[in-house]
C-alpha positions in Angstrom: -20.4 -1.4 -0.8 -20.2 -2.1 3.5 -19.2 0.9 5.3 -16.3 -0.2 6.9 -12.3 1.0 8.7 -9.0 -0.4 7.8 -7.5 -1.0 11.1 -4.2 -3.0 11.9 -3.6 -7.2 13.0 -0.2 -8.6 14.9 1.3 -11.9 14.3 4.1 -14.0 15.9 5.7 -15.7 13.1 6.7 -18.0 15.1 3.8 -19.8 16.8 1.3 -18.3 14.4 -0.8 -16.6 16.7 -1.9 -13.8 16.8 -2.1 -11.1 19.8 -5.7 -10.2 21.2 -6.7 -8.2 24.2 -7.5 -10.9 27.1 -8.3 -9.9 30.9 -6.3 -6.5 30.4 -3.5 -7.8 28.8 -1.8 -9.3 26.0 -3.2 -12.7 24.9 -2.8 -15.0 21.8 -5.6 -16.6 19.7 -4.9 -18.6 16.0 -8.1 -17.1 15.2 -8.5 -14.1 12.5 -11.6 -12.6 14.1 -10.7 -12.5 16.9 -7.6 -11.0 16.7 -7.2 -7.4 18.7 -7.6 -4.6 16.3 -5.2 -1.7 16.3 -6.4 2.0 14.8 -3.4 3.0 14.0 0.1 1.1 12.5 2.5 2.1 14.9 0.3 1.9 18.1 0.4 -1.8 16.4 4.2 -1.5 16.2 4.4 -0.4 19.2 3.2 -3.5 20.9 4.1 -6.4 18.9 7.9 -5.0 19.0 7.1 -4.7 23.0 5.7 -8.0 23.7 7.1 -10.4 20.5 10.9 -8.8 20.1 11.6 -9.4 16.3 9.4 -11.9 15.1 6.0 -10.3 14.2 4.1 -9.3 11.1 1.3 -7.0 10.6 -1.4 -7.2 8.0 -4.3 -4.7 7.0 -7.6 -5.9 7.6 -11.3 -4.6 6.7 -13.1 -3.7 9.7 -17.4 -3.5 8.3 -19.6 -1.8 10.7 
């Protein structure tokens, strides 16, 4: 098994796009592999709440190092 770590991604439930970093701000992408990865659930939640309000889903992903 490859070394890796757990990370979290945020998905907008209205557009189904994932949050991503873009030019120092928050952008959107339909592609999971381009989604921004958060190291901590709380950080993902706080960002999602600020940017999206209540319509979001946080998923756990395995990031291979």
